[in-house]
VMD Tcl script that draws the C-alpha trace (Angstrom):
set ca {
  {0.02 0.01 0.00}
  {1.24 3.51 -0.86}
  {2.11 5.75 2.02}
  {2.65 9.53 2.23}
  {4.91 11.26 4.74}
  {4.28 14.65 6.29}
  {7.62 16.35 6.84}
  {8.08 19.55 8.82}
  {10.04 21.82 6.47}
  {11.56 23.77 9.39}
  {12.82 20.86 11.43}
  {12.98 18.33 8.54}
  {11.39 15.83 10.93}
  {8.63 13.40 10.09}
  {5.25 14.42 11.46}
  {3.15 11.48 10.40}
  {2.76 8.72 7.80}
  {-0.60 8.43 6.01}
  {-1.77 5.35 4.18}
  {-3.38 5.58 0.79}
  {-6.87 4.19 0.25}
  {-7.06 0.81 -1.44}
  {-9.17 0.56 -4.64}
  {-11.89 -1.10 -2.59}
  {-11.86 1.62 0.07}
  {-11.95 4.30 -2.62}
  {-14.89 2.64 -4.40}
  {-16.75 2.49 -1.11}
  {-16.25 6.21 -0.45}
  {-17.40 7.11 -3.97}
  {-20.53 5.07 -3.43}
  {-21.03 6.64 -0.03}
  {-20.81 10.14 -1.52}
  {-23.36 9.28 -4.18}
  {-25.84 7.84 -1.61}
  {-25.35 10.82 0.67}
  {-26.16 13.16 -2.26}
  {-29.65 11.73 -2.75}
  {-30.70 12.90 0.69}
  {-28.42 15.97 1.01}
  {-29.83 17.63 -2.09}
  {-33.31 17.51 -0.48}
  {-32.04 19.20 2.69}
  {-33.39 22.76 3.08}
  {-31.14 25.70 2.46}
  {-31.89 26.84 5.99}
  {-30.54 23.62 7.50}
  {-27.52 23.68 5.20}
  {-26.84 27.20 6.38}
  {-27.12 26.20 10.03}
  {-24.57 23.49 9.51}
  {-22.18 25.78 7.67}
  {-22.46 28.30 10.50}
  {-21.48 25.47 12.86}
  {-18.44 24.80 10.63}
  {-17.43 28.43 11.12}
  {-17.87 28.08 14.88}
  {-15.77 24.91 14.93}
  {-13.01 26.65 13.00}
  {-12.97 29.56 15.40}
  {-13.07 27.32 18.46}
  {-10.14 25.23 17.27}
  {-8.01 27.86 15.58}
  {-4.83 27.02 17.41}
  {-4.99 23.33 16.60}
  {-5.70 23.86 12.92}
  {-3.18 26.71 12.54}
  {-0.49 24.64 14.21}
  {-1.04 21.86 11.69}
  {-0.69 24.27 8.80}
  {2.54 25.65 10.22}
  {3.93 22.19 10.96}
  {3.19 20.66 7.56}
  {4.09 23.52 5.18}
  {6.02 26.10 7.21}
  {3.64 29.11 7.20}
  {4.31 31.55 10.08}
  {1.78 30.85 12.83}
  {0.25 34.31 12.70}
  {-0.53 33.79 9.00}
  {-1.89 30.32 9.69}
  {-4.29 31.75 12.27}
  {-5.42 34.34 9.67}
  {-6.05 31.56 7.22}
  {-8.38 29.77 9.66}
  {-10.23 33.03 10.34}
  {-10.74 33.57 6.61}
  {-12.15 30.04 6.26}
  {-14.71 30.85 8.95}
  {-15.60 34.03 7.08}
  {-16.27 32.22 3.76}
  {-18.55 29.75 5.62}
  {-20.56 32.47 7.30}
  {-20.76 34.35 4.04}
  {-22.31 31.53 2.05}
  {-24.54 30.51 4.94}
  {-26.01 34.04 4.75}
  {-26.15 34.61 1.01}
  {-26.56 31.17 -0.68}
  {-30.37 31.35 -0.64}
  {-30.32 34.59 -2.53}
  {-27.70 33.38 -5.00}
  {-29.66 30.18 -5.70}
  {-33.07 31.76 -5.96}
  {-35.12 31.18 -9.11}
  {-34.41 33.77 -11.84}
  {-37.72 34.85 -13.31}
  {-37.50 35.69 -17.03}
  {-40.31 37.44 -18.91}
  {-41.31 35.49 -22.05}
  {-44.59 34.55 -23.81}
  {-45.05 31.81 -21.20}
  {-47.46 31.99 -18.29}
  {-44.29 31.62 -16.23}
  {-40.68 31.10 -17.14}
  {-37.63 30.94 -14.89}
  {-34.22 29.38 -14.26}
  {-33.71 27.26 -11.19}
  {-30.49 25.97 -9.76}
  {-30.13 22.29 -8.93}
  {-27.01 20.55 -7.58}
  {-25.03 18.29 -9.87}
  {-23.97 15.54 -7.46}
  {-20.54 14.62 -6.07}
  {-17.73 17.10 -6.87}
  {-14.01 16.24 -6.63}
  {-11.66 18.91 -5.24}
  {-7.97 18.60 -5.96}
  {-6.25 21.06 -3.65}
  {-2.67 22.40 -3.10}
  {-0.48 22.76 -0.06}
  {0.19 26.52 -0.01}
  {-3.12 27.46 1.65}
  {-4.16 23.99 2.86}
  {-7.34 25.10 4.67}
  {-8.44 28.18 2.74}
  {-8.27 26.61 -0.75}
  {-10.51 23.78 0.48}
  {-13.04 25.90 2.28}
  {-13.47 28.37 -0.55}
  {-14.49 25.37 -2.65}
  {-16.48 23.51 0.01}
  {-18.65 26.32 1.36}
  {-20.50 27.18 -1.95}
  {-20.38 23.62 -3.27}
  {-22.07 22.10 -0.20}
  {-24.53 24.98 0.16}
  {-25.63 24.35 -3.45}
  {-26.59 20.79 -2.38}
  {-23.62 18.86 -3.79}
  {-21.46 16.41 -1.89}
  {-17.68 16.81 -1.98}
  {-14.53 14.68 -2.18}
  {-11.14 16.15 -1.19}
  {-7.91 14.92 -2.79}
  {-5.34 17.03 -0.94}
  {-1.62 17.55 -1.67}
  {0.47 14.73 -0.31}
  {2.53 16.93 2.05}
  {-0.52 18.29 3.92}
  {-2.63 15.21 4.50}
  {-2.76 16.04 8.21}
  {-4.64 19.20 7.23}
  {-6.92 17.19 5.00}
  {-7.80 14.85 7.83}
  {-8.54 17.74 10.17}
  {-10.82 19.39 7.59}
  {-12.91 16.31 7.33}
  {-13.14 16.24 11.12}
  {-14.39 19.86 11.04}
  {-17.44 18.82 9.02}
  {-18.05 15.81 11.27}
  {-17.88 17.98 14.40}
  {-20.30 20.46 12.83}
  {-22.84 17.69 12.33}
  {-22.77 17.09 8.56}
  {-24.33 13.81 7.47}
  {-21.88 11.05 6.76}
  {-20.61 11.09 3.18}
  {-21.39 14.75 2.41}
  {-17.72 15.74 2.75}
  {-15.04 13.08 2.48}
  {-11.24 13.29 2.58}
  {-9.50 10.87 0.19}
  {-5.83 10.10 0.94}
  {-4.90 9.05 -2.60}
  {-2.13 9.74 -5.10}
  {-2.36 11.49 -8.46}
  {-2.66 8.13 -10.24}
  {-6.11 7.58 -8.69}
  {-7.62 10.81 -10.13}
  {-8.45 9.19 -13.45}
  {-10.30 6.40 -11.61}
  {-12.28 8.92 -9.52}
  {-13.23 11.11 -12.47}
  {-14.17 8.06 -14.47}
  {-16.72 7.07 -11.82}
  {-20.29 7.96 -12.86}
  {-21.10 9.32 -9.42}
  {-18.51 12.14 -9.74}
  {-19.96 14.95 -11.83}
  {-17.22 17.64 -11.90}
  {-13.79 18.61 -10.59}
  {-12.28 21.77 -9.13}
  {-8.53 22.00 -9.15}
  {-6.17 24.58 -7.67}
  {-2.58 23.89 -8.57}
  {0.07 24.08 -11.28}
  {-0.43 24.65 -14.98}
  {0.85 21.07 -15.64}
  {-1.59 19.51 -13.21}
  {-4.44 21.57 -14.58}
  {-3.82 20.41 -18.17}
  {-3.76 16.75 -17.06}
  {-6.93 17.00 -15.03}
  {-8.74 18.99 -17.76}
  {-7.94 16.24 -20.25}
  {-9.28 13.53 -17.96}
  {-12.43 15.54 -17.15}
  {-13.16 16.42 -20.78}
  {-12.55 12.80 -21.78}
  {-15.37 11.90 -19.42}
  {-17.49 14.90 -20.50}
  {-17.33 16.40 -17.00}
  {-17.11 20.01 -15.97}
  {-13.83 21.37 -14.59}
  {-12.84 24.52 -12.81}
  {-9.09 25.33 -12.92}
  {-7.33 27.88 -10.75}
  {-3.70 27.59 -11.78}
  {-0.50 29.63 -11.63}
  {0.05 33.28 -11.80}
  {2.75 35.87 -12.56}
  {1.01 38.96 -11.43}
  {2.14 42.39 -12.53}
  {2.47 45.08 -9.89}
  {2.56 48.46 -11.55}
  {3.90 51.55 -9.78}
  {3.17 54.82 -11.63}
  {5.15 58.03 -11.11}
  {2.29 59.67 -9.26}
  {1.94 56.85 -6.66}
  {2.44 57.28 -2.96}
  {5.75 55.33 -2.86}
  {5.72 54.56 0.81}
  {2.20 53.12 0.60}
  {3.09 51.28 -2.64}
  {6.17 49.77 -1.06}
  {4.18 48.60 1.98}
  {1.57 46.94 -0.26}
  {4.31 45.46 -2.42}
  {6.09 43.74 0.47}
  {2.87 42.12 1.61}
  {1.88 41.22 -1.92}
  {5.21 39.49 -2.59}
  {6.38 38.05 0.77}
  {3.11 36.79 2.30}
  {3.35 32.98 2.79}
  {7.04 33.30 1.80}
  {5.85 34.23 -1.68}
  {4.18 30.86 -2.19}
  {0.96 32.13 -3.71}
  {-0.48 32.13 -7.21}
  {-1.75 35.66 -6.67}
  {1.48 37.07 -5.16}
  {2.93 40.09 -6.94}
  {5.77 38.69 -8.98}
  {6.78 41.34 -11.54}
  {7.14 44.92 -10.34}
  {6.80 47.35 -13.26}
  {7.93 50.78 -12.10}
  {7.87 54.08 -14.03}
  {11.35 55.48 -14.56}
  {11.01 58.76 -12.52}
  {10.29 56.79 -9.27}
  {12.21 53.55 -10.08}
  {15.18 54.12 -7.83}
  {13.19 55.62 -4.98}
  {10.74 52.65 -5.07}
  {13.64 50.14 -4.90}
  {14.99 52.06 -1.90}
  {11.63 51.92 -0.12}
  {11.20 48.25 -0.99}
  {14.72 47.44 0.22}
  {14.14 49.07 3.57}
  {10.98 47.03 4.19}
  {12.27 43.71 2.95}
  {15.43 44.00 5.05}
  {13.31 44.29 8.16}
  {11.49 40.97 7.59}
  {12.36 38.36 10.17}
  {12.92 34.83 9.00}
  {13.14 31.68 11.14}
  {11.03 29.40 13.27}
  {7.47 29.64 11.89}
  {5.98 28.80 15.29}
  {7.28 32.06 16.75}
  {5.04 35.14 16.73}
  {7.90 37.36 15.56}
  {8.56 35.38 12.36}
  {7.53 37.10 9.16}
  {8.96 34.63 6.62}
  {9.11 30.91 7.22}
  {10.71 28.14 5.17}
  {9.44 27.09 1.77}
  {7.28 23.99 1.94}
  {9.90 21.69 0.33}
  {13.58 21.84 -0.50}
  {13.01 21.31 -4.21}
  {10.98 24.51 -4.28}
  {13.97 26.44 -2.91}
  {16.24 24.80 -5.44}
  {13.98 25.72 -8.33}
  {13.76 29.35 -7.20}
  {17.53 29.48 -6.86}
  {17.89 28.26 -10.46}
  {15.50 30.90 -11.70}
  {17.43 33.57 -9.79}
  {20.83 32.39 -10.98}
  {19.87 32.36 -14.65}
  {18.29 35.81 -14.35}
  {21.38 37.22 -12.76}
  {23.51 35.66 -15.49}
  {21.30 37.44 -18.04}
  {21.92 40.82 -16.45}
  {19.56 41.22 -13.43}
  {21.00 43.15 -10.49}
  {20.94 41.68 -6.95}
  {20.04 44.16 -4.20}
  {19.14 41.91 -1.26}
  {19.20 38.21 -0.38}
  {19.89 35.50 -2.90}
  {20.95 32.94 -0.28}
  {19.15 29.72 0.52}
  {19.80 26.70 2.76}
  {17.60 23.59 2.81}
  {14.01 24.94 2.71}
  {14.92 28.52 3.70}
  {15.21 31.18 0.99}
  {16.26 34.61 2.12}
  {13.86 37.40 0.98}
  {15.42 38.61 -2.24}
  {15.18 41.76 -4.38}
  {16.54 42.13 -7.93}
  {16.20 44.83 -10.55}
  {17.08 45.37 -14.21}
  {14.75 42.48 -15.03}
  {13.80 41.92 -18.68}
  {11.14 39.69 -20.32}
  {13.57 36.96 -21.41}
  {14.62 36.19 -17.87}
  {13.10 33.18 -15.99}
  {11.95 35.41 -13.11}
  {9.86 37.38 -15.61}
  {8.69 34.58 -17.94}
  {7.95 31.93 -15.33}
  {5.98 31.75 -12.10}
  {8.34 32.29 -9.15}
  {7.01 30.56 -6.07}
  {9.03 32.09 -3.24}
  {10.22 35.34 -1.66}
  {11.75 36.89 -4.79}
  {10.79 40.43 -5.86}
  {11.74 41.36 -9.43}
  {11.72 44.97 -10.60}
  {11.52 46.19 -14.22}
  {11.82 49.85 -15.16}
  {9.19 51.14 -17.66}
  {8.91 54.45 -19.49}
  {5.16 54.86 -19.31}
  {1.82 53.43 -18.17}
  {1.36 52.18 -21.71}
  {4.58 50.13 -21.50}
  {3.64 48.91 -18.08}
  {0.29 47.53 -19.40}
  {2.11 45.91 -22.31}
  {4.57 44.14 -20.02}
  {1.92 43.20 -17.51}
  {0.16 41.38 -20.33}
  {3.37 39.85 -21.60}
  {2.84 36.68 -19.66}
  {1.39 33.19 -20.24}
  {-0.64 33.83 -17.08}
  {-3.57 36.14 -16.37}
  {-4.63 36.01 -12.77}
  {-4.39 39.51 -11.49}
  {-2.65 42.90 -11.62}
  {-2.10 45.71 -9.15}
  {-1.74 49.37 -10.12}
  {-0.50 51.97 -7.61}
  {-1.40 55.54 -8.50}
  {-2.94 58.73 -7.14}
  {-5.04 59.02 -10.31}
  {-7.46 56.07 -10.17}
  {-9.39 57.34 -13.17}
  {-6.52 56.72 -15.57}
  {-6.63 53.04 -14.52}
  {-10.43 52.80 -14.62}
  {-10.38 54.14 -18.18}
  {-7.94 51.41 -19.25}
  {-9.49 48.36 -17.52}
  {-10.31 46.72 -20.86}
  {-6.59 46.72 -21.79}
  {-5.64 44.33 -18.99}
  {-5.87 40.65 -19.85}
  {-6.11 39.45 -16.23}
  {-9.08 38.13 -14.27}
  {-8.74 40.95 -11.71}
  {-7.43 44.49 -11.41}
  {-6.72 45.89 -7.98}
  {-5.98 49.59 -7.62}
  {-3.75 50.61 -4.68}
  {-4.20 47.16 -3.12}
  {-2.63 43.78 -3.38}
  {-4.48 41.15 -5.38}
  {-6.47 39.00 -2.94}
  {-9.36 36.53 -2.80}
  {-12.51 37.73 -1.12}
  {-15.68 35.61 -0.48}
  {-17.77 38.51 -1.90}
  {-15.94 38.75 -5.26}
  {-15.51 36.25 -8.10}
  {-12.02 34.89 -8.28}
  {-10.19 33.34 -11.24}
  {-7.93 33.96 -14.17}
  {-7.37 33.86 -17.94}
  {-4.85 32.21 -20.25}
  {-2.65 29.64 -18.47}
  {-4.09 30.73 -15.12}
  {-7.12 28.54 -15.86}
  {-10.84 29.08 -16.24}
  {-14.00 29.27 -14.18}
  {-14.67 31.43 -11.11}
  {-14.67 30.70 -7.41}
  {-16.28 32.84 -4.70}
  {-19.09 35.39 -4.92}
  {-22.31 34.40 -6.71}
  {-20.26 33.02 -9.61}
  {-18.58 30.51 -7.31}
  {-21.81 28.84 -6.12}
  {-23.15 28.66 -9.68}
  {-20.16 26.79 -11.04}
  {-21.44 23.40 -9.89}
  {-25.19 23.65 -10.44}
  {-27.59 22.73 -13.23}
  {-29.13 25.98 -14.43}
  {-32.44 24.49 -15.40}
  {-34.87 26.37 -17.68}
  {-38.56 26.01 -16.69}
  {-41.30 27.08 -19.14}
  {-44.96 26.96 -18.17}
  {-47.23 27.60 -21.16}
}
mol new
graphics top color blue
foreach p $ca { graphics top sphere $p radius 0.5 }
foreach p [lrange $ca 0 end-1] q [lrange $ca 1 end] { graphics top cylinder $p $q radius 0.2 }
display resetview
């Protein structure tokens, strides 16, 4: 039987060993999810909301336990792990309050006596989730999906299976019926089997571009719906009229949160020439003050990367970029899973740190001559998740929104996910939308009803 090890990236010590489900056990869980759906879909929205509120209460009551598991398994500073749990509770409370309105019949005036669109659940939905936000990514899927009347299966990343197990326990503690939410400790090789099962109606994946393409092929081969939230290489534009201190403060958070291990982290800083040097100075001051070290300590700002191979890949991207002419201002050193917060400038489009997604605490600055050039370079990416623009003239950005190819534009703010707003990207960043009303309608049957 296949086993998965949870390794603490700070201590490099083994936390636990998890056994994979056998084919028989997996088949049983798939059947259990299907049977649970037949009764769950008939459960009132009011009762579903009550249970989801209890999930939020459970998360709040056990914040330290859940946050500690996040920190132990993937190295996130404990204060960030606590914030992640708080955000999970928020998305649960949000959908408990708003799902009924989102799912209400849409009356459409036609020549019929009555015509409308209703929203029915699809069935069992598979979630394939990553390690970088091991609770949040799951709950932003689960809250709307379960409120819509679907049942859910979680295939979590192999290095955070302790988190996956705890998440299933959250739903059990909150009183969800057996089979409505199930954690599947399985490897990637089992995904084709799961998606080939008739009981599974769709899949939501958050992960890499490579994983997304593979899962999309499997899903489409079975004529099943897929939602893909993949990588990002977000542009962060600083215009000459921006408040540089505020822009630098936003920039540090946007790049260094979760040690830079985020699809929506700012990765390419595009700065107008008149303020280029001053912005680098402001950024350098703030990055140099970040404290790295033991992620269990309250004072730690930047913890280790989740795995050593991630640090090695980032080091390679940095090395090649420096060889091609980038200038190193801060950092550049790594040891085991730790990567020192790093700042480089003179970055051009042919460099890996511009072309590729950089998953770690590496800030890359490119000088631009104008807002026009900044937009052009922001779009010069295979990805299209989000972009930030810092300026004191918001109207110049609002008038150019159609020129950005991303799924989101944030003005004087870092790109972030919010339960109230649809979230998703374009190009190689995937398709579909999570959160907001769009998120709950991803996995429903929009059924037309016509009464003559």
